[in-house]
C-alpha positions in Angstrom: -10.4 8.7 7.6 -13.0 6.7 5.7 -16.3 8.3 5.0 -19.6 6.6 5.8 -20.1 6.2 2.0 -16.8 4.3 1.8 -17.7 2.0 4.7 -21.1 1.2 3.2 -19.6 0.4 -0.1 -17.6 -2.4 1.5 -20.7 -4.0 2.9 -22.1 -4.6 -0.6 -18.8 -5.4 -2.3 -18.7 -9.0 -3.7 -15.5 -9.6 -1.8 -16.9 -8.6 1.5 -17.6 -11.3 4.1 -18.8 -11.2 7.7 -16.7 -13.3 10.0 -18.8 -14.3 13.1 -17.7 -14.5 16.6 -18.5 -18.1 17.5 -22.1 -17.6 16.4 -22.7 -14.8 18.9 -24.9 -11.9 17.7 -22.9 -8.8 17.0 -25.2 -6.8 19.2 -24.2 -8.8 22.3 -22.7 -6.8 25.1 -18.9 -6.9 25.3 -18.4 -7.4 21.6 -17.4 -5.0 18.8 -17.2 -5.1 15.0 -14.3 -3.8 12.8 -14.0 -3.7 9.1 -10.8 -5.4 7.8 -9.3 -4.8 4.4 -6.8 -7.1 2.7 -4.3 -6.5 -0.1 -2.1 -8.6 -2.3 -0.9 -11.8 -0.7 -3.0 -11.2 2.4 -6.2 -11.0 0.3 -5.3 -14.2 -1.5 -4.7 -16.0 1.9 -8.2 -15.2 3.2 -10.0 -15.3 -0.1 -11.7 -11.9 0.4 -11.0 -8.2 -0.1 -12.7 -7.3 3.1 -14.2 -8.9 6.2 -16.4 -7.7 9.0 -14.9 -9.2 12.1 -16.4 -9.4 15.5 -14.0 -9.2 18.5 -14.2 -8.9 22.2 -14.0 -5.3 23.5 -10.4 -4.3 24.2 -9.0 -6.6 21.4 -5.8 -5.4 19.9 -4.5 -5.4 16.3 -2.4 -8.4 17.3 -5.3 -10.4 18.6 -7.2 -9.7 15.3 -4.3 -11.2 13.3 -4.3 -14.2 15.6 -8.0 -14.7 15.1 -7.6 -14.5 11.3 -4.7 -17.0 11.4 -6.9 -19.5 13.3 -9.7 -19.0 10.9 -7.6 -19.1 7.7 -4.6 -21.5 7.7 -3.1 -19.9 4.6 -2.9 -16.6 6.5 -0.6 -18.0 9.3 2.6 -17.0 7.5 1.2 -13.6 6.6 0.1 -12.9 10.2 3.7 -13.4 11.4 5.1 -10.4 9.5 2.2 -8.2 8.2 1.8 -4.7 9.5 -1.5 -3.2 10.5 -3.0 0.2 9.8 -6.0 1.5 11.6 -8.0 4.3 9.9 -5.1 4.8 7.5 -2.3 5.1 10.1 0.3 2.4 10.9 -0.1 1.1 14.5 1.8 -1.5 16.6 0.2 -4.8 17.3 -0.5 -3.7 20.9 -2.8 -1.0 19.6 -6.4 -1.4 21.0 -9.2 -1.5 18.4 -12.5 0.3 18.7 -16.0 -0.3 17.4 -16.2 0.7 13.7 -12.4 0.9 13.1 -11.2 0.2 9.5 -8.2 -2.1 9.8 -5.9 -2.7 6.9 -3.7 -5.8 6.9 -0.5 -4.6 5.1 1.9 -7.2 3.6 5.5 -6.0 3.4 5.5 -3.6 0.5 7.4 -4.4 -2.8 10.3 -2.5 -2.7 -5.7 10.2 0.7 -4.1 13.6 0.4 -6.1 14.5 -2.8 -3.0 16.5 -3.9 -1.8 16.6 -7.5 1.7 16.2 -6.1 1.0 12.8 -4.5 -1.0 10.4 -6.5 -1.8 6.7 -7.1 -3.1 6.4 -10.7 -4.3 3.7 -13.1 -3.1 5.3 -16.3 0.2 5.6 -18.2 2.7 7.9 -16.6 4.6 10.4 -18.8 8.2 11.0 -17.7 7.9 14.8 -18.0 4.6 15.4 -16.4 5.9 16.7 -13.0 8.5 19.1 -14.4 6.3 22.2 -14.6 4.3 21.2 -11.6 7.3 21.4 -9.3 9.4 24.1 -11.1 9.6 27.7 -9.8 11.9 30.5 -10.8 14.0 30.1 -7.7 14.9 26.5 -8.5 18.3 25.7 -10.0 17.7 22.0 -10.3 14.9 19.4 -10.9 15.8 15.8 -10.4 13.3 13.2 -11.7 13.4 9.5 -11.1 11.3 7.1 -13.2 11.1 3.4 -12.3 10.3 1.3 -15.4 9.2 -2.3 -15.8 12.0 -4.6 -16.9 11.8 -8.0 -18.6 13.4 -10.1 -15.7 14.0 -10.3 -12.0 17.2 -12.2 -11.2 17.2 -15.1 -13.6 13.4 -15.2 -14.0 11.7 -13.9 -17.1 8.9 -11.3 -16.6 6.2 -10.8 -19.1 4.3 -8.0 -17.2 3.6 -6.7 -13.7 0.4 -6.2 -11.7 0.5 -3.4 -9.1 -2.1 -2.8 -6.4 -2.2 -0.2 -3.6 -4.1 1.0 -0.6 -4.5 4.3 -2.4 -5.7 6.7 0.3 -2.9 5.6 2.7 -0.3 5.5 0.0 -0.9 9.1 -1.0 -0.9 10.2 2.6 2.4 8.4 3.2 4.0 10.0 0.1 3.1 13.4 1.5 4.6 12.4 4.8 7.9 11.3 3.2 8.1 14.6 1.3 7.8 16.5 4.7 10.7 14.3 6.0 12.8 15.2 3.0 12.2 18.9 3.4 13.3 18.7 7.0 16.7 17.3 5.9 17.4 19.3 2.7 16.7 22.8 1.4 14.1 21.9 -1.3 11.4 23.4 -3.4 8.4 21.4 -4.5 8.1 17.6 -4.5 5.8 15.3 -6.5 5.4 11.5 -6.4 3.2 9.2 -8.4 2.7 5.4 -8.5 0.8 3.5 -11.1 -1.4 0.5 -10.4 -3.0 -2.2 -12.6 -1.2 -4.0 -15.4 2.1 -2.6 -16.6 3.9 -3.9 -19.7 7.7 -4.0 -20.2 9.1 -0.5 -20.5 6.2 1.3 -18.9 6.8 3.7 -15.9 5.6 2.5 -12.5 7.0 5.2 -10.3 7.7 8.9 -10.9 9.4 11.1 -8.3 10.4 14.8 -9.0 12.3 17.1 -6.6 13.0 20.8 -7.2 15.7 22.6 -5.3 17.9 25.7 -5.5 20.9 23.4 -5.8 21.5 20.0 -7.5 23.1 18.3 -4.6 20.1 18.4 -2.3 17.8 17.5 -5.2 19.8 14.3 -6.0 20.1 13.2 -2.4 16.4 13.9 -1.6 15.2 12.1 -4.7 17.2 8.9 -3.7 15.9 9.2 -0.2 12.3 9.4 -1.4 12.4 6.5 -3.8 14.1 4.3 -1.3 11.6 5.1 1.4 8.6 4.9 -1.0 9.6 1.3 -1.9 10.0 0.4 1.7 7.0 2.1 3.4 4.3 3.1 0.9 1.5 0.4 0.7 1.9 -0.7 -2.9 2.4 -4.3 -3.9 3.8 -5.9 -7.1 3.0 -9.2 -8.7 5.4 -10.5 -11.2 3.9 -12.5 -14.1 6.0 -14.7 -16.3 6.5 -18.2 -17.8 7.5 -19.6 -14.4 4.4 -18.4 -12.6 2.9 -15.4 -10.8 4.6 -14.1 -7.6 3.8 -11.4 -5.1 7.0 -9.5 -4.2 6.5 -8.8 -0.5 9.7 -7.6 1.1 13.3 -7.6 -0.1 14.0 -10.8 -2.1 10.7 -12.4 -1.3 8.5 -14.0 -4.0 5.3 -15.4 -2.7 3.4 -17.6 -5.2 0.0 -16.2 -5.9 -3.0 -18.2 -4.6 -6.4 -18.4 -6.1 -8.6 -15.6 -4.8 -10.4 -12.4 -5.7 -8.4 -10.1 -8.0 
């Protein structure tokens, strides 16, 4: 849940804009205000990192997306497939919104817990840094996966990548995936980390380590975790190369980057 300090910070952020409700004062009876956060291609489509949006009481997440699509033509495509999170939890489009909610518009992801085991960081990742964190004397195996930046995607050359994340929700989701893995396999400790910012060729973007009494469960759980992380954790990737800049939003999708706050 966002703290009051976090909410106030958005009100003074240079990317924060108030979106009026047909000129009606926000104090009028029957209306409510929600704070909307945008990431990656969704942010480019509306030209802002955050909006304060006024809606009728009883409005749903879906009706919020519809209003944004009417207000911002570039957002129409995004509104058709984006997911919505309210106060850091995914919700269906039928979910009713309440005064003061923090709503995140989540593009398809490219592939806060406060725990050392589940982190979004903006620094280089070392391949061995989770080994001692997850290891105990009862473990017979530690499997670690590190995802690294390559110099191409398909036939397109890549010079570097830019990652961004909805960090509090991403860390919370990593912890949830670890719980799912423990329910399926006999495991020890688990740690997951994703880097954001600019990454050069050969640098590590993702690190996942799984400890277990036996190697079979560790291998299977590690693959499960990286597959689900790439599909569900709100982290987005922009590929940069000679042919242009592209947000990778969903399998095989490359959305050209638009001019907007970075």
